[in-house]
C-alpha positions as CSV (number, residue, x, y, z in Angstrom):
1,M,42.2,73.5,11.2
2,T,43.8,70.8,9.0
3,A,41.9,67.6,8.1
4,Q,43.8,65.7,10.8
5,T,43.2,68.3,13.5
6,P,40.1,67.8,15.5
7,P,37.5,70.6,15.4
8,A,37.8,73.1,18.3
9,P,34.3,74.4,19.0
10,R,33.9,77.5,21.0
11,K,33.2,77.3,24.7
12,S,30.4,79.5,26.0
13,P,30.0,78.6,29.7
14,V,26.4,78.4,30.9
15,R,25.8,78.4,34.7
16,I,22.9,76.2,35.7
17,E,21.4,76.4,39.2
18,Q,19.1,73.6,40.1
19,L,17.8,72.5,43.6
20,G,20.6,74.4,45.2
21,R,23.3,72.8,43.0
22,V,25.3,74.4,40.3
23,R,26.8,73.0,37.2
24,V,28.5,74.7,34.2
25,D,28.0,73.6,30.7
26,D,30.5,74.9,28.2
27,Y,28.7,73.4,25.2
28,A,25.0,74.2,25.9
29,W,24.9,76.2,22.7
30,M,25.1,73.1,20.6
31,K,21.4,72.6,21.4
32,D,19.5,74.6,18.8
33,D,16.7,76.6,20.3
34,N,14.8,75.7,17.1
35,W,15.3,72.0,17.6
36,Q,11.6,71.0,17.1
37,A,11.7,72.5,13.6
38,V,15.0,70.8,12.9
39,L,13.4,67.4,13.6
40,R,10.9,68.1,10.8
41,D,13.4,69.8,8.5
42,P,17.1,69.3,9.2
43,S,18.0,72.1,6.8
44,R,16.8,74.6,9.5
45,V,19.6,73.8,11.9
46,N,21.6,76.7,13.2
47,P,24.4,77.4,10.6
48,E,27.1,77.3,13.3
49,I,26.0,73.9,14.5
50,R,25.8,72.5,11.0
51,A,29.3,73.8,10.2
52,H,30.7,72.2,13.4
53,L,29.0,68.9,12.6
54,E,30.3,68.9,9.0
55,A,33.8,69.6,10.4
56,E,33.4,66.6,12.7
57,N,32.4,64.4,9.8
58,A,35.4,65.7,7.8
59,Y,37.8,65.0,10.7
60,L,36.3,61.5,11.1
61,K,36.8,60.8,7.4
62,A,40.4,62.0,7.4
63,V,41.4,60.0,10.5
64,L,39.7,56.8,9.3
65,A,40.8,57.2,5.7
66,P,43.3,54.2,6.1
67,T,40.3,52.0,7.1
68,E,38.3,52.7,3.9
69,P,39.5,49.6,2.1
70,L,38.5,47.5,5.2
71,Q,35.2,49.3,5.4
72,A,34.5,48.3,1.8
73,R,35.5,44.7,2.5
74,L,33.4,44.5,5.6
75,F,30.4,46.0,3.7
76,A,30.8,43.5,0.9
77,E,31.0,40.6,3.4
78,M,27.9,41.7,5.2
79,R,26.0,42.4,2.0
80,G,27.1,39.0,0.7
81,R,25.4,37.3,3.7
82,L,22.0,38.9,2.8
83,K,19.7,37.2,0.4
84,E,19.0,40.2,-1.8
85,D,15.8,38.9,-3.3
86,D,14.6,37.6,0.1
87,S,10.9,37.5,1.1
88,S,9.1,37.0,4.4
89,L,7.1,33.9,5.1
90,P,3.5,34.4,3.8
91,T,1.0,35.0,6.7
92,P,-2.5,33.8,5.9
93,D,-5.6,35.9,6.5
94,G,-8.9,34.8,5.0
95,P,-8.6,34.6,1.2
96,Y,-5.1,36.0,1.1
97,D,-1.5,35.4,2.0
98,Y,0.3,38.6,3.0
99,F,4.1,39.0,2.9
100,S,6.9,41.3,1.8
101,R,9.9,40.8,-0.5
102,Y,12.9,42.5,-1.8
103,E,13.9,42.9,-5.4
104,L,17.6,42.4,-6.2
105,G,19.6,45.4,-5.2
106,A,16.6,47.1,-3.5
107,Q,17.1,48.9,-0.1
108,H,13.4,48.7,0.8
109,P,10.8,46.0,0.4
110,R,7.6,45.6,-1.5
111,H,4.5,44.7,0.5
112,V,2.4,42.2,-1.4
113,R,-0.4,39.7,-1.2
114,R,-1.7,36.8,-3.3
115,A,-4.6,34.4,-3.2
116,R,-4.2,32.0,-0.3
117,A,-2.2,28.8,-1.0
118,A,-1.5,30.0,-4.6
119,E,2.2,29.7,-4.2
120,G,3.8,31.3,-7.3
121,G,0.5,32.9,-8.2
122,Q,-0.1,36.4,-9.2
123,E,0.8,39.1,-6.6
124,T,-0.9,42.4,-5.9
125,V,1.6,45.1,-4.8
126,L,0.2,46.9,-1.7
127,L,3.1,49.2,-1.2
128,D,6.4,49.6,-3.0
129,E,8.8,51.1,-0.5
130,A,11.7,51.2,-2.9
131,A,9.7,53.3,-5.3
132,A,8.4,55.6,-2.5
133,A,12.0,56.1,-1.2
134,Q,13.3,57.3,-4.6
135,G,15.1,60.6,-4.2
136,K,14.8,60.6,-0.4
137,A,17.9,60.5,1.8
138,Y,15.8,58.8,4.5
139,Y,12.7,56.7,4.2
140,A,11.1,54.3,6.7
141,V,7.7,52.6,7.0
142,D,7.2,52.0,10.8
143,A,3.8,50.3,10.6
144,A,1.6,48.8,7.9
145,A,-1.7,46.9,7.9
146,H,-4.6,45.9,5.7
147,S,-8.2,46.5,6.6
148,P,-10.0,43.4,7.9
149,D,-12.2,43.4,4.8
150,H,-9.0,43.4,2.6
151,A,-10.2,46.5,0.7
152,L,-7.6,49.1,2.1
153,Y,-3.9,49.1,3.0
154,A,-2.4,51.7,5.3
155,W,1.1,52.6,6.3
156,A,2.9,55.1,8.5
157,E,5.7,56.8,6.6
158,D,8.6,58.8,8.0
159,D,10.9,60.6,5.5
160,Q,13.1,62.5,8.0
161,G,13.9,60.0,10.8
162,S,12.1,62.3,13.2
163,E,9.3,59.8,13.9
164,Y,6.6,62.2,12.8
165,H,4.6,60.1,10.4
166,V,2.1,60.6,7.6
167,I,-0.4,57.8,7.4
168,H,-1.4,56.9,3.9
169,V,-4.4,54.7,2.9
170,R,-4.6,52.9,-0.4
171,D,-7.8,51.8,-2.0
172,L,-6.8,48.3,-3.2
173,A,-9.6,48.2,-5.8
174,T,-8.3,51.2,-7.7
175,G,-4.7,51.3,-6.5
176,E,-5.1,55.0,-5.6
177,I,-3.8,56.6,-2.4
178,L,-6.7,58.3,-0.7
179,P,-6.1,62.1,-0.1
180,D,-5.4,63.9,3.2
181,G,-4.0,61.1,5.3
182,P,-3.3,61.9,9.0
183,T,-0.1,63.9,9.6
184,S,2.0,64.5,12.8
185,A,1.1,60.9,13.6
186,S,3.0,58.3,15.6
187,G,3.5,54.9,14.1
188,S,0.5,53.5,16.0
189,F,-2.8,53.0,14.1
190,V,-5.5,50.4,13.7
191,F,-8.6,49.8,11.5
192,S,-11.8,49.0,13.4
193,P,-12.7,45.3,12.9
194,D,-15.6,46.4,10.7
195,S,-13.1,48.2,8.4
196,T,-15.1,51.4,8.7
197,W,-12.8,53.5,10.9
198,L,-9.2,54.3,11.3
199,F,-7.9,55.1,14.8
200,W,-4.5,56.8,15.0
201,V,-2.2,58.6,17.5
202,W,-1.2,62.2,17.1
203,R,2.2,63.6,18.2
204,D,2.4,67.1,19.7
205,E,5.0,69.8,19.0
206,N,7.4,68.1,21.4
207,A,7.1,64.8,19.5
208,R,5.1,63.2,22.3
209,P,2.1,60.9,21.5
210,A,-0.8,62.8,23.1
211,R,-4.1,62.1,21.5
212,V,-6.1,59.3,19.8
213,Y,-8.3,60.3,16.9
214,R,-10.9,58.4,14.9
215,R,-11.7,59.1,11.2
216,P,-13.6,57.3,8.4
217,A,-11.2,54.7,7.0
218,R,-11.5,56.3,3.5
219,G,-10.9,59.8,4.8
220,G,-12.9,62.5,6.5
221,E,-13.2,64.5,9.7
222,D,-11.0,63.5,12.7
223,V,-12.8,63.0,16.0
224,L,-10.9,63.2,19.3
225,V,-11.3,59.9,21.1
226,Y,-8.8,60.2,23.9
227,Q,-6.4,62.9,25.2
228,E,-3.6,62.2,27.6
229,S,-2.9,64.9,30.1
230,D,0.3,63.3,31.6
231,D,3.4,64.1,29.5
232,G,5.0,61.1,31.1
233,M,2.8,58.5,29.4
234,F,3.0,56.8,26.0
235,L,0.0,56.0,23.9
236,G,-0.6,53.0,21.7
237,L,-3.5,51.2,19.9
238,G,-4.5,47.6,19.3
239,V,-7.4,45.3,18.6
240,T,-8.2,42.2,20.7
241,A,-7.4,38.8,19.2
242,D,-11.1,38.0,18.9
243,D,-11.8,41.3,17.2
244,S,-14.3,42.3,19.9
245,H,-12.7,45.5,21.1
246,I,-10.3,48.3,20.1
247,L,-7.7,48.9,22.8
248,I,-6.1,52.2,23.8
249,G,-2.9,51.4,25.9
250,I,-1.3,54.1,28.1
251,Q,2.0,53.3,29.9
252,N,5.4,54.3,31.0
253,Q,8.1,52.1,32.4
254,E,6.3,51.3,35.6
255,T,2.6,52.1,35.3
256,S,-0.1,51.3,32.7
257,E,-3.8,51.8,32.0
258,D,-6.1,50.4,29.3
259,W,-9.3,51.7,27.7
260,L,-11.8,49.7,25.6
261,I,-14.0,50.6,22.6
262,P,-16.5,47.9,21.6
263,A,-16.0,46.8,18.0
264,A,-19.8,46.6,17.6
265,D,-20.0,50.3,18.1
266,P,-16.6,52.0,17.2
267,R,-18.1,55.4,17.8
268,A,-18.8,54.6,21.5
269,P,-16.8,56.5,24.1
270,A,-13.8,54.6,25.4
271,T,-14.3,52.8,28.8
272,L,-11.6,52.7,31.4
273,V,-10.6,49.1,32.4
274,Q,-8.7,49.9,35.6
275,A,-7.4,53.3,36.7
276,R,-3.6,53.7,36.7
277,E,-1.8,53.0,39.9
278,T,1.9,53.9,40.2
279,G,4.0,50.8,39.9
280,V,1.2,48.5,38.6
281,R,1.3,47.4,35.0
282,Y,-1.2,45.3,33.1
283,D,-2.0,44.4,29.6
284,L,-5.0,42.4,28.4
285,D,-6.7,40.6,25.5
286,R,-10.1,39.0,24.9
287,W,-10.4,35.3,24.7
288,G,-14.0,34.8,23.6
289,D,-16.0,34.8,26.8
290,R,-13.2,36.0,29.1
291,W,-10.3,38.4,29.4
292,V,-6.7,37.4,30.0
293,I,-4.7,39.9,31.9
294,R,-0.9,40.0,32.3
295,T,0.0,42.0,35.4
296,N,2.6,42.6,38.2
297,A,-0.2,43.4,40.6
298,D,-0.2,42.0,44.2
299,G,3.6,41.8,44.3
300,A,3.9,39.6,41.2
301,V,7.3,41.1,40.2
302,D,7.8,38.8,37.3
303,F,4.1,39.0,36.2
304,K,1.3,36.5,36.4
305,L,-1.7,35.8,34.2
306,A,-5.2,36.5,35.5
307,I,-8.7,35.8,34.1
308,S,-11.9,37.9,34.2
309,E,-15.4,37.1,32.9
310,A,-16.6,40.7,33.5
311,A,-17.6,42.8,30.5
312,V,-15.2,45.5,31.8
313,P,-12.4,43.6,33.6
314,A,-11.6,45.9,36.5
315,R,-9.0,44.7,39.0
316,D,-11.5,43.4,41.5
317,T,-12.8,40.9,39.0
318,W,-9.4,39.3,38.3
319,R,-8.6,35.8,39.5
320,D,-5.2,34.2,39.1
321,W,-4.7,31.7,36.2
322,I,-1.0,31.3,35.8
323,A,0.5,32.1,39.2
324,Y,3.5,34.3,39.8
325,R,6.8,32.4,40.2
326,P,9.9,34.5,41.2
327,G,12.6,34.5,38.5
328,R,10.2,33.3,35.7
329,L,9.2,36.3,33.7
330,I,5.9,36.0,31.7
331,A,7.0,38.3,28.9
332,G,3.9,38.1,26.8
333,F,1.1,36.0,25.5
334,A,-1.0,35.3,22.4
335,L,-4.6,34.1,22.2
336,F,-6.3,31.8,19.7
337,K,-9.9,30.4,19.7
338,D,-9.0,27.2,21.6
339,F,-5.4,27.8,22.7
340,A,-3.2,30.4,24.4
341,V,0.6,30.7,24.2
342,R,2.7,32.5,26.7
343,L,6.4,33.5,26.3
344,E,8.5,33.0,29.4
345,R,12.1,34.0,30.2
346,E,14.3,32.6,32.9
347,N,18.0,33.1,33.4
348,A,18.3,34.8,29.9
349,C,16.7,31.9,28.1
350,D,13.2,31.9,26.4
351,R,10.5,29.2,26.1
352,L,7.0,29.0,24.8
353,V,4.2,27.3,26.7
354,V,1.1,26.3,24.8
355,M,-2.1,26.1,26.9
356,G,-5.4,24.6,25.9
357,R,-8.7,26.2,26.8
358,A,-9.7,22.9,28.3
359,G,-6.5,22.7,30.3
360,G,-3.0,21.2,29.9
361,E,0.3,22.7,28.9
362,R,3.1,21.9,26.4
363,T,6.5,23.6,26.5
364,I,8.6,24.5,23.4
365,D,12.3,25.1,24.1
366,F,15.7,24.2,22.6
367,P,18.9,22.6,24.0
368,E,21.5,25.3,23.0
369,D,23.2,27.2,25.8
370,A,22.0,30.5,24.5
371,Y,19.2,31.2,22.0
372,A,16.2,33.4,21.2
373,L,12.7,32.2,20.7
374,N,9.7,34.4,19.9
375,L,6.2,34.4,18.5
376,S,6.1,35.9,15.1
377,G,2.4,36.9,15.1
378,G,-0.4,36.2,12.7
379,Y,-3.8,37.5,11.6
380,E,-6.1,34.6,12.3
381,Y,-7.8,33.8,15.6
382,D,-9.7,30.6,14.7
383,T,-6.7,28.5,13.9
384,T,-4.7,25.7,15.6
385,V,-1.4,26.9,14.1
386,T,0.9,29.4,15.6
387,R,4.3,30.5,14.3
388,F,7.5,31.0,16.1
389,V,11.1,31.9,15.2
390,Y,14.1,30.2,16.7
391,Q,17.7,31.4,16.4
392,S,21.0,31.5,18.2
393,P,24.3,33.2,17.6
394,T,25.4,30.2,15.6
395,T,22.1,29.2,14.1
396,P,20.3,31.3,11.4
397,R,16.7,32.2,12.0
398,Q,14.2,29.3,11.6
399,W,10.5,29.8,11.1
400,F,8.3,27.0,12.5
401,D,4.6,26.5,12.2
402,Y,3.4,24.7,15.3
403,D,0.1,22.9,15.4
404,M,-1.2,23.4,18.9
405,A,-3.8,20.6,18.6
406,T,-1.3,17.9,17.5
407,A,1.9,19.3,19.1
408,T,3.7,19.0,15.8
409,R,6.1,21.6,14.4
410,T,6.9,22.2,10.7
411,L,10.0,24.1,9.6
412,R,8.8,26.6,7.1
413,K,11.9,28.6,6.4
414,T,15.5,28.9,7.3
415,Q,17.4,32.2,6.9
416,A,19.6,32.0,3.8
417,V,23.2,33.1,4.0
418,P,24.2,33.3,0.3
419,S,27.9,33.5,0.9
420,G,27.7,30.4,3.1
421,H,27.5,29.6,6.8
422,D,28.6,26.5,8.7
423,P,27.1,26.6,12.2
424,A,29.6,23.9,13.3
425,A,32.5,26.3,12.6
426,Y,31.3,28.5,15.4
427,E,30.7,28.1,19.1
428,T,28.2,29.8,21.5
429,R,28.8,29.7,25.2
430,R,26.9,31.0,28.2
431,L,29.2,32.3,30.9
432,Y,28.4,33.9,34.3
433,A,30.3,36.8,35.8
434,T,30.0,37.7,39.5
435,A,29.0,41.3,40.1
436,P,30.4,43.2,43.1
437,D,27.2,42.5,45.1
438,G,27.4,38.8,44.3
439,Q,24.8,38.7,41.6
440,S,25.4,36.2,38.7
441,V,25.4,38.1,35.4
442,P,24.9,36.1,32.2
443,V,27.3,36.6,29.3
444,T,26.7,35.2,25.8
445,V,29.9,34.5,23.8
446,L,30.2,33.7,20.0
447,M,33.6,32.7,18.6
448,K,35.1,30.5,15.9
449,R,35.6,27.0,17.1
450,G,39.3,26.7,18.2
451,T,39.8,30.4,19.1
452,P,42.7,30.5,21.6
453,L,41.5,31.4,25.1
454,D,44.8,32.9,26.1
455,G,43.8,36.6,26.1
456,S,45.2,37.2,22.6
457,A,41.9,37.5,20.8
458,P,40.4,40.9,20.4
459,L,37.0,41.1,22.0
460,M,33.8,43.1,21.3
461,L,31.5,43.4,24.4
462,Y,28.0,44.6,23.7
463,G,25.6,45.9,26.4
464,Y,22.3,47.7,26.7
465,G,20.6,47.3,30.1
466,A,17.6,49.6,30.3
467,Y,13.8,49.9,30.1
468,G,13.4,46.2,30.8
469,Y,14.5,45.2,27.3
470,P,16.4,41.9,27.3
471,H,19.3,41.2,25.0
472,A,18.2,38.3,22.9
473,A,20.9,35.8,21.8
474,T,20.1,36.2,18.1
475,F,21.9,35.3,14.9
476,S,23.8,38.3,13.4
477,T,25.2,38.1,9.9
478,Q,27.2,41.3,10.8
479,S,29.1,40.1,13.9
480,L,30.5,37.2,11.8
481,S,32.8,39.7,10.0
482,L,34.6,40.2,13.3
483,V,34.4,36.6,14.5
484,D,35.8,35.4,11.2
485,R,38.8,37.6,11.8
486,G,39.5,35.9,15.1
487,W,37.5,38.2,17.3
488,V,35.3,37.1,20.2
489,W,31.9,38.6,20.2
490,A,30.2,38.8,23.6
491,A,27.0,40.3,25.1
492,A,26.6,41.2,28.7
493,H,23.1,40.6,30.0
494,V,23.3,43.4,32.7
495,R,20.7,44.6,35.1
496,G,18.3,47.1,33.7
497,G,17.1,44.5,31.1
498,S,14.7,41.8,31.9
499,D,17.0,38.9,31.0
500,K,16.6,37.3,34.4
501,G,13.1,38.6,35.1
502,W,11.5,41.9,35.8
503,G,13.3,42.2,39.1
504,W,16.5,42.2,37.0
505,F,15.2,45.4,35.4
506,L,14.1,46.9,38.7
507,D,17.6,46.4,40.1
508,G,19.1,48.3,37.3
509,R,17.1,51.6,37.2
510,M,16.6,54.7,39.3
511,F,18.8,54.5,42.4
512,A,20.1,51.1,41.3
513,K,21.3,52.2,37.9
514,K,25.0,51.8,38.7
515,N,24.4,48.1,38.9
516,S,24.2,48.1,35.1
517,F,27.7,49.7,34.9
518,T,29.4,47.5,37.5
519,D,27.7,44.4,35.9
520,F,29.3,45.3,32.6
521,I,32.7,45.8,34.1
522,A,32.4,42.5,36.0
523,C,31.6,40.8,32.6
524,A,34.7,42.3,31.0
525,E,36.9,41.3,33.9
526,H,35.5,37.8,33.9
527,L,36.0,37.4,30.2
528,A,39.6,38.6,30.6
529,A,40.2,36.2,33.5
530,E,38.9,33.3,31.4
531,G,41.1,34.2,28.5
532,Y,38.4,35.4,26.1
533,G,40.1,38.8,26.0
534,S,42.4,41.1,27.8
535,A,42.5,44.7,29.1
536,G,43.3,47.1,26.4
537,R,42.2,44.7,23.6
538,M,38.5,44.9,24.4
539,V,35.9,47.2,22.7
540,A,32.8,48.3,24.6
541,Y,29.9,48.7,22.2
542,G,26.4,50.1,23.0
543,G,23.7,52.2,21.5
544,S,21.1,54.7,22.9
545,A,20.8,53.7,26.6
546,G,23.6,51.3,25.8
547,G,25.6,54.2,24.7
548,M,25.0,55.7,28.1
549,L,26.2,52.4,29.6
550,V,29.5,52.4,27.7
551,G,29.9,56.2,28.4
552,A,29.6,55.6,32.1
553,V,32.0,52.6,32.2
554,V,34.7,54.3,30.2
555,N,34.7,57.0,32.8
556,M,34.9,54.4,35.6
557,R,37.4,52.0,34.0
558,P,39.1,53.6,30.9
559,D,42.0,51.1,31.3
560,L,39.8,48.1,30.3
561,W,39.1,49.3,26.8
562,G,41.1,49.7,23.7
563,A,38.1,51.4,22.1
564,V,34.5,52.4,22.7
565,I,31.7,52.6,20.2
566,A,28.7,54.6,21.3
567,A,25.8,54.8,18.8
568,V,23.2,57.6,19.4
569,P,24.4,57.6,23.0
570,F,22.3,59.0,25.8
571,V,25.2,60.6,27.6
572,D,23.9,64.0,28.7
573,V,21.6,62.5,31.2
574,L,21.4,65.3,33.8
575,N,20.6,68.0,31.3
576,T,18.2,65.9,29.3
577,M,16.2,64.7,32.3
578,S,16.0,68.4,33.4
579,D,14.6,69.6,30.1
580,L,10.8,69.5,30.1
581,S,10.6,70.3,26.4
582,L,12.3,67.1,25.2
583,P,10.1,64.3,24.0
584,L,11.2,61.6,26.4
585,T,12.0,63.6,29.6
586,P,8.7,63.2,31.6
587,P,8.1,59.6,30.3
588,E,11.6,58.6,31.5
589,W,11.6,60.0,35.0
590,P,10.4,56.5,36.3
591,E,13.5,55.1,34.7
592,W,16.2,57.6,35.8
593,G,14.6,59.9,38.4
594,N,13.4,63.5,38.3
595,P,16.3,65.9,38.9
596,L,14.0,68.9,38.7
597,E,12.2,68.0,41.9
598,D,14.1,65.3,43.7
599,P,17.6,66.3,45.1
600,A,18.5,62.7,45.6
601,A,17.7,61.9,42.0
602,Y,19.8,64.9,40.9
603,D,22.8,63.8,43.0
604,Y,22.6,60.2,41.8
605,I,22.3,61.1,38.1
606,A,25.1,63.6,38.5
607,S,27.3,60.9,40.0
608,Y,27.2,58.8,36.8
609,S,26.0,60.9,33.9
610,P,28.7,60.3,31.3
611,Y,28.9,63.9,30.1
612,D,29.1,65.3,33.6
613,N,31.8,62.8,34.8
614,V,34.3,63.3,32.0
615,A,37.6,64.0,33.8
616,A,41.4,64.1,33.1
617,K,41.9,60.5,32.2
618,A,43.7,58.5,29.5
619,Y,40.6,57.7,27.5
620,P,40.7,55.0,24.8
621,A,39.8,55.6,21.2
622,I,36.1,56.6,21.0
623,L,33.6,56.7,18.2
624,A,30.2,58.3,18.8
625,R,27.5,58.3,16.2
626,G,24.4,60.5,16.1
627,G,21.5,61.6,13.9
628,L,20.3,65.1,13.2
629,S,16.7,64.1,13.1
630,D,16.8,61.9,16.2
631,P,13.9,62.8,18.6
632,R,15.1,60.2,21.2
633,V,18.7,61.1,21.7
634,T,19.1,64.5,20.3
635,W,22.2,65.3,18.2
636,W,23.8,67.6,20.7
637,E,24.3,64.8,23.2
638,P,27.1,63.0,21.3
639,E,28.3,66.3,19.9
640,K,28.8,67.8,23.4
641,W,30.2,64.6,24.8
642,V,32.9,64.3,22.1
643,A,33.9,68.0,22.6
644,R,34.2,67.5,26.4
645,L,36.1,64.3,26.1
646,R,38.7,65.9,23.8
647,D,39.1,68.7,26.4
648,H,40.0,66.3,29.2
649,T,41.6,63.2,27.7
650,T,45.3,62.7,28.6
651,S,45.9,60.1,25.9
652,D,46.6,60.7,22.2
653,R,43.9,58.3,21.2
654,P,41.4,59.8,18.7
655,I,37.9,60.8,19.8
656,L,35.6,60.8,16.8
657,L,32.0,61.9,15.9
658,S,30.0,60.6,13.0
659,M,26.8,62.6,12.5
660,N,24.2,61.5,10.0
661,L,22.7,64.8,8.8
662,E,19.8,63.0,7.1
663,A,18.6,60.4,9.6
664,G,17.3,59.9,13.2
665,H,17.7,57.4,16.0
666,G,17.9,54.3,13.9
667,G,20.6,55.6,11.5
668,A,20.4,55.1,7.8
669,S,17.1,53.6,6.7
670,G,18.1,51.4,3.7
671,R,19.2,47.9,4.5
672,F,22.5,48.4,2.6
673,D,23.1,52.0,3.8
674,H,22.7,50.6,7.4
675,L,25.4,48.1,6.8
676,K,27.8,50.9,5.8
677,E,27.4,52.3,9.3
678,V,28.1,49.0,10.9
679,A,31.1,48.5,8.6
680,L,32.4,51.9,9.8
681,D,32.0,50.8,13.4
682,Y,33.8,47.5,12.9
683,A,36.6,49.0,10.8
684,F,37.2,51.6,13.6
685,A,37.3,48.7,16.2
686,V,39.9,46.7,14.1
687,W,42.0,49.8,13.5
688,A,41.9,50.9,17.2
689,I,42.8,47.5,18.5
690,E,45.0,45.9,15.9
691,G,46.4,49.0,14.2
692,E,47.5,49.2,10.6
693,G,48.3,45.5,10.7
694,G,44.6,44.6,11.1
695,L,43.5,46.6,8.1
């Protein structure tokens, strides 16, 4: 094999019989039987698999060698838009302000605190991530919190990308890290409100969160608090806004259940709130003398808010507070002593509604066609001030403090763009494409003002559409590198997300999953019809479940795309959803269906699974990216997909695989290393669409 010749992995056909159906997988061997050990230690991967992945990386590097100068320029541009010594806005809690900040050139932040309102005063370093990451190819802190008495600081650390964490606890009086922190932990943990106990979630050998433990906050014996017997459920921990209870949350995509532990007695057994019922979701918080419950019960598809004064708010004690209104998704809420705030989403636009305990409402929204608005959280309950973040594709993030008593907002910070940014030089538009079944699909467009709408501009179309996650119309310093080169950046708000309500999600999962694909194609066709792009000069871009989306649409309409970028793509859907050992298989049956037991689910998944539907077609240029430590979309999915695409494509367009041998689902962990991956994606897109002239 020469550097410019693609790797030719061996074929070893495996015949799989399932529910009376037969499929043959030539590349099943790319899944290492020892994959659980590989997640914890990538060096243990089968040598043949490693050799093939290294060959793929070498081929990628050789093919994209002409783009390396452009990659360097793109990286420099993206880095130049980041304020290297940036810091988060201080968040007050009792005597301290807590925040994080970066040193110049640092890939990871420091977590610090200082005396409240002592701006410019002496800081105490709680955690120096940059120092902890020294000598490690991957390092991420996925959760961090101080104890309510401000004496301890804990963080969940992952140095493989496998999402197995070690929880460290630091004594802030001595600065020492306490010995024997929890291992094999998820990123979910909480201190009890009295600061005496640490509750944490343990992952099993298949990387599933399965148990909740309690231990003394300063170390000691772990006591089992809760064990989940259903492999299809996720576990998480929280504390109520008023610090009255510790919460254990159990859920999958369609069903949930909560358990309570009184803060006054953290060693008490957990009490069930309301037993799980398939299709019913609820989450709750304590508001002094009452509970507030967000739920889709009683046919409230887009959720409603209920109130209960019961000590344990079982469903028969709920009474409606904010009634269900079709098309208005109540996406979340936050509680304060005298106020509550709910986040609503309607037609892919957000708003905040402030509610007083004594009654009355005020709405916070903005006039742009497309924007994102969210609560940024806080530590204090007895306050009249809440904080929210506003942004749009043209407007950098703005942090506002909003006084709920006086209805006044104060701009506290605007995201700095050191290399310069003029919002007036860009334009955001909200378009609507008509899906084959008549549904109106929102599309958010960002472009330089004056971009010709004659189909000549290259276009990047992003999509996700799964799990009810909306695509927020956020500000991206990265996408500007394409837009400044005359590209149009667009996002398709396809079904499967909750952009137009929870019903929008329900109409894009299970046996309606193909709506996500046809929505995306409809968006591409509408953009072309309106002159924002043209067939063959568009790039489909998606990651994870969005990678599955673009993998499906490139099988359905390869002619639309000049290139496809699929980051950690979930493309081997039928095999993965049939593999009980994988971390996300049982939890995701409500999303995709169970092909082990349901013939209809098998047939439906088989009809769109990107890997299974690769055929003799003229595929566009394709770049797939994966991570060897990824527990969500395992490395062999993009590896197998690329091999099968090369077997079948009738075009001469390159099909490339970039495998990060030292990271997981999120790719590189450092803020600059991550930009190098984005620069690779964008350089590939420019090269594939514009050729050597675009470099």
